[in-house]
N, C-alpha and C positions, 0 to 999 in steps of 0.2 A: 319126246326129246328130239332135237335136231341140232345140227352144227350151224351156228350163226357166224362164228369168227374163228379163224385159225391164223397162225402167224408164221412168218418165214424171216429168219435173221438175215440182215443185209449190212454190207460194209458202209454204204453211203445211201441214206434214204432218198436223197434227190436223184442220184444216178439210178437207183433201183426204180424209183417212180417213173423216170423217163423210159427205162427199158420195159417195165411192165405195162405202161400205157402206150407209148409211141411205137414200140416194137411188137409186143405180144397182143396189144389191143384191148387191155382191160380199161375200165373207167374209174376215175377217182370217186370214192364215196365220202371219205373224210380226209381233211388236211388241216389239222388243228395243232398250232404250236404248243409245245410242252417243254419249256426251258430251251435247251439247245437242240432238242429232238422234236418229233412230231407224232401225233396220233394220225398215221397215214395209212389209209386202207383203200383197196381197189376191189372192184367187182367185175364179174363177167358182163359184157353188154347183152348177152343172151339171157341173163338172170339178174337184172339190176337190183332186185330186192332179195337176191339169194345170199349165200354166205360171202362174207368179206375176208379178204386176205390182208392181214396187217403186215406192213413192211417194217419190221421191228429192228431197232438198232442192235448191232452185234457186239456191244460193248462189254457184256458180261464175260468174265475170264473163262468160263466153261465153253463158250460158243466156239472160239477158234479151234481148239483141239477136236471138238466134236465134228464141226464141219470139215476140217482138214481130213479127218479119218474117213468120213463119208465120201469125199471127193477122191481120196486116194484109192478107195475100194470101188469107186464107180457107182456109188449108191445115190440115187436121187432123193432129195429132201422132200419133194412134193410131186404130185402127179396131176396133170390137167387133161381132161377128155377133149377130144377133137372129133369132128364128124368125118374128116377126110385127111388122114395123116400125110399122104403123099402131097396133097396140095398145100397143107400147112408147112411141111418140111421145105418144099420148094419156095414158098413165100418167105419164110424166115431165113433160109440160106441166102436168098436174094438180097436180104437186108443185112447180111454179114453175120448172122447168128452162127456160132460155132457149135456143132453137134459132136458129142463124144461117142454117140452110138447112132448110126443111120437107121432109117426105118427097118424094122426087123419083125418078121412074122413069128409069133410065139404060140401059135395054135389058136387060142381063143381071142387073140387081139393082135394088133400091130402096134409096136412101140418104137419110140426114138427118145434119145436123151440129149438135152442141150445144156450149155453153160449159160447161166443167167447174168454173167458179168459182175455179179454181186456176191460171189462166194459160194454159190449153190449149183447143184445139178438138178434139172427139172425133167421129169419124164412126161412125154406126150403119149396118149394112148387112144387108139381107135378100137373100140370093141367090135367084134364080129357078131353078126346075127347067127343064132343057132340054126343049123340045117333042119330040114323038115323030116329027119330020120330019127326022131326021138331025142333030140338034144345034142347030138354030136356036132362038132364045129367043122 
């Protein structure tokens, strides 16, 4: 079993698509009209055949209170791995991306949290390699 697709609720699919492709750097996999909405997925350019992220319309009445509660508590809805958090933070900040948490060392990893402009907080994470002393970081 493996993850092939996961979704993230977005307020505006076209605005989300622009943010996730033009700013974050994902690539479009599917852009299929479905009535007023779209089957709109993006993938990592580093894994173009890997898992897809569906930019799902946030129209269901349960979505707004759920996302509002997560944002209020500072809880990211999704997490993306990066190889160099400092470089990615600098690149995205230079593009005007707002971070709600700057790069922070949490022991086993470095993390930062950004606002995706579509109603969600997204965590970026750079995992640290274990030290050569039996697994400590």
